[in-house]
N, C-alpha and C positions, 0 to 999 in steps of 0.2 A: 441788840441784833440778835435775832434768833439763827443759830448754826443750822447750815442745810444738813439733813439727814445723811449719814453715811450708809449707803445702800452698796450692796454686792454688785459686781458687773452682772451676775447672772439675772438680776432684775430688770435689765435692759430689755425692752419688749414684752415683758410679762405685765398682764393686766389682771384686774379682779374678773372672776368668773362672769360672763355676760347675763347669766341667769340671774346671779345675785345683785347685779346692777339694776336689771329690770324689776326684780321684786323690791328693791328699796325704793326705786322711783314711783311704783305703784302704790306703796305704803305712804310715801310722801303726799301723794294726791288724794288718797283716801283719807289721811289725817286732815287734809285740808277741805274735807267735805265732798269731794268728788266720788261719784258712783262708779268706780273703776271695775271692769270685768277683766279678770286677769286670765289671758288664754296663752300666757308665756311659761306658766309654771310646770314643773315636773311633779307636782302634788296630784294625787287621786282624791276624788270626792267620797270614796268609800271610808268607811271606819276600819280601824284595826279590828279584826274579829275578836268576839266577846271571850272566847275561851283563851286567847293569847293574852289579853288584858288581865283576865283571871289568873294566869300562871304567874305574870309578873307581880301582882299583888301578893299572891301566895308566897312567892320567893321573897319578897320584901318582909312580910310577916315572920318568915322563917329566919330572918337575919342573914340573907345571902346578899350583903351589902358590903362586903369586903373585897379587895382586889381579887382578881382571878389570875390565873396563869396567863402570861403576856399572849400566848398563842391561842386563848380560848379554854372554856372548860371542857374536860373531857366528854361530858354529856352532850354538849353542842356540837363537838367534832364527830361524835358517833351519829348524831341526827343529820349533819351534812353528808357523812359517809353513805348513809341510807338513802338520802335524798338524791345524790348522784348516781347511785347505782339504780334506783327506782326510775329516774327520769332519763339517764343518758347510758345506763349500762356501763358506768365507768367506776372502777374499783380502786380506792385510794385508801392508804393505811393513815393511822393518826399523825405520823410524822411528815406525810405529804399534804397536811390541811393546816391552814392558818386562819382564825377569826379575826376580822379587823373592824375598825371603826368605819363602817360603810364600805362599799366595793371601790369608791374613789381612791380610798387609802391602800387598798390591795393593788390597784394598778400602779400607783405611784411608787410604793415600796418595791415592786417587781422591776420598774424602769430604773429607780435610783440604785438598786442592788447590782445591776448588770451593764448599765451603759457607761461610756467613756467619750471624752471629746472625739469629734469627727465620726462617732457612730451614727448611724440612720435608722429611723424607724418608718415603715411604710403604714400610712393612714389613709384609708379610702375615703372619698368625700362624696356626698356630705358626712359630716362626723359630728360627734359630741366635742364640743369647743375645748374642754380642758386637755384632751389628748395631747394637743399640740404644745401647750405651755407646760405640762407635765414632762415632756420628752426635753423641752429647752431647758427646764430646772434642772433636769439630771445630766444637763451639758451636751446633749446630742442634738440632732437636727431631725425634725419631721420631714418626711417625703409625701406630699399630698398626691393622692391618685384619683382624679376626678372619675366619677361613676356616672354615665349618662343615663337620662330619663328613660331613652328607648331601650335601655337594658334593666329597667326597673331599679335603677340606682344602685346596682349590684357590681361588685369589683369582677371584671372579666379576667379569665387566666392569663390571656396574652398581655393585658395591662399590667398585671402584677409582675409577669416575667420581664417586661421592659423597665419597670421601676426597681428592680433589684440591682444592687452594685456589690462591690467587694465590702464596702462598709455596713451594709444592712444587717441588722441585728435581730430586729422583731418586726413581725406584721401584727397590727391589731384588727381583729375581725369581730365585729359587733353584730349579734343576730339575736332577734330582729333589731333593725339599725334605728337608733335614735339619731337624726331626726326624721328620716324619710319613712319609717315603719315597713321598710322592705325586709322581707324574709327569705334568707337564703336556705333553699331546699338541700336535700341531701346530694343531688346531683350537682347543685352549684358548689357545695363545700368539696365534693370529690374532685372537681376540676381544679380548685385552688389547691387542694392536697397534692395533686398529681405534679404541680409546679414546685410546690415545697419539698417534695421528696427528692428534688434534684438538687436541693440547696440545704444540706443538713446542718449548715452553721447558722440558720435563721430559726428564731423562736418564734411561737405563736402565743399571742395574747388573746384569748377567747373570752370576750366581754359578753355575758348572758343575762344581764341584770332584767331585761324584759322577756326573759324566755318564756314565762307563762302567759303573757299577754299577747297572745296570738289567736287567730281566728279560724284555724283548721282543726282545732280539737286536741293538739298535742304539742308538748313543749317543744320550742325551737332547737334543732340539732346543733351539735357543737363539733368542732374539727376533730378533737381526740376520739370522739365518738364514731365519725364517719371513717377515720383512718388510724387504726391502733399503732400503727408505725410513727405516727406524729406525736403520741401521748408522751414519751420521754422528753419531748421539747416544747409541750404546750402547757401553758397556765391558764386553767379554767376558772374564770373569775364570775362571781354572781352576788347575789344579796336578797334580802327580804324586802326591801323598801317598796318595790312596785308590786311585786306578786301578792304580797299580803297586806297592802297599804300600811307599811310601817316605816314610812320616811323619816320621821323623826326619831325612831329608835336607834338608828345608826348602826345597823349590823351587816357587814359583808364577809364574805369569805372567798379564798383561792385554794386551789388544789392543783399540785404539780409536783415536779421532781424534788425530792426531800432536800438535796443541797441548795435549791433555790428557795424553797420555803424556810430553811434555817436562816438564810441571809435576810430574807423579809423579816422574820421575827426578830433578828438582831437590831434592824432598823427600828421597828416598831418599839422594841424595848428601850431604846434611846430618844424616842420622840413622844408617841402619845401614850405608850404602854397599852395595856389590854382594854377591850371594849367593856362596856357597862355590864355589871354582873346582872342586873334586873333585865336589861334588854337581852342578854343572852338567855336567861330562863325564858323569856317570852318568845325568843326565836326557837327553841326547843319544841315548845307547844305548837307553833306554827308549822315546823316542818315534820313533827311526828303525828299531828292530828289529821283529821279528815280533811282531804284535798279537794272535795267537791266544790268548796268556795270559790276555787280558781276557775273551774269551767263556767259556773254561774255568774261571775263577775266578767268573764270574757265575753259572755253572750250579751250582757247589759252594755258592755262597751261597744260591741259590734252594732247593736242598734243605734247608739248615740253616733258612731261613726258614720253609718249610712245616711242619718238624718243630716248631720252637720255637712257632710260632703254635698248633699244634694242643695242645701240652702247656700252654702259658699259659692257653688256654681252659678247660682243665679245673679251673683254680685258682678257687675260690669267690670271686666278687665282681670278677673281672677278665675283660675281653673284647678281642679286637683282630681286625683285618682285615689279612691278609697284605699288605705294602706293594708297590708296583710297582717301587720302586728303593731305593738306599742299603743299609745292613746294620743297620737299626733297626725294631723293633717299637714303635708308638705305642700303648700299652695303657690303656684306660679303667678307672679304679678307683672309679667311683662307687659301686659295691657295697661298698667297703671303707669309705667314708666314714661316721662315726659309729659305727663298731663299736670294741670295747674290747680292748686287748692284755692278755696274762695278767697283766702287772704293774699293770694298772688304768688305764693311760693311753688316753685316747680318741684315735681317729685322725680329726683334723678336716680334715686337707688332704692333698694327695699328697705335700707336704714331710714331713709327719708319717709318712706311710706309708714313704716312702723311708728316713728316719731309723729306723723300725721294722725294715725289712728288713736294714738294715746292721748294727744292734746285735743283733737277735735271731736272724737267719737268715744273717749273714755273706755278704750278697748287696748289692752296690753298684749302685744304679739312679740314674736322672736324673730328678728330679722336674719334672712339666709345668709348674709355676708358673714356672721359669727359662725355660721356652720359650714362654710366652704361651699356654698351654692347661691348663686344670685342670678336673676331677681326672683326671689322666693321669700315666703314667710311661714314660720311654723306656729300651728294653733293647736291647742290641746282641746280634745273632746272629753276629758275626764272631769266634767263638770255637770251639775244638775240639769235636767232637760230644760227646765225654764231658762236657766242661764244661756244654754246654747241658743234658744229661740231668739233671746233678746240680743246676744251677741251678733247673730246673723242679721238681726234688723238694723243694728248699728252699723255694721259693716256694709251693708246694701246701701244705706243712706249715705255713708261716707265716700263709697266709690261713685255713687251717682252725683255727688256734688263736685267731683273732679271735671275740669273742662280740658 
């Protein structure tokens, strides 16, 4: 008899990332010979820029293959300093910056370093799914605040105020927002800042991973930039995965109060240790090099956004508004709920609809249930134009087949 695994109580209610589960299922079906179109992924179809790859190659040839300092190389920290000053007019010292194994690690290390049982973290919905489980793994409780579509899926100041309690320790503000693509303007953030200034005990976790994938021509603003009085209690987090199509290079960073950064470095030193030396060399080239690639790629994504939104809105039961940032369409599927598939199954939830699309149309999408908003699905338009056109044809046929 095999003994049951001895798991920590903290694993109760914690599941694998929904994105990883979807990727695995799509791979399984593809391996079985199915032509799966994956619209659920956070990958971009752009290559990593050539000069970034060249920098990594050169670093490897120079023998830069040893461990680096846990908190990152001095050269990359200087590049992050310069980028934060260039993009957000935020000035941080080297002791206020840590380089991490992707932005996800920066988020988790910060929460783990600061949260205690019964603490609360405010998370606007829709949200990136790992926020909730990261808070739970740190022993605290996520407090989800719904953000209505009629407010552009953005957190209102009055809703933030209503969610604050004596146990609130953090608020997470993602700009632009994965999954909705909503973009908080300077005025939006100023309203949130006004509330937070009344609550000096609350820290701000500003997640700007998609900051350069916006369609108004400038990086998405962040709270410490908008309200300097919040800077001493704000952790600004970003990375190179989305902006520079460096998903697999696993480089993120965080900038904030030196005491918090030191605690995050301590955690990192006892868990993953430092980020890849070669990836850090590549990141320096990305941050220090010409930035025109960012605007050029945003323009390409904007055209894909407009085309895909047009095609999706032609599907019976689906509707969406083109987002202001990211590379996702958040698609309402209320018109699908209650319909019956050709095999007799009733579509009762957006998860049912997602399963139907995968099995019947060979299209993988992300159910809104995992993002704090139903009934919706999330679709990526960071795909070749031919893939977008074929995906739309499959979606249209699948929707039309429902009765």
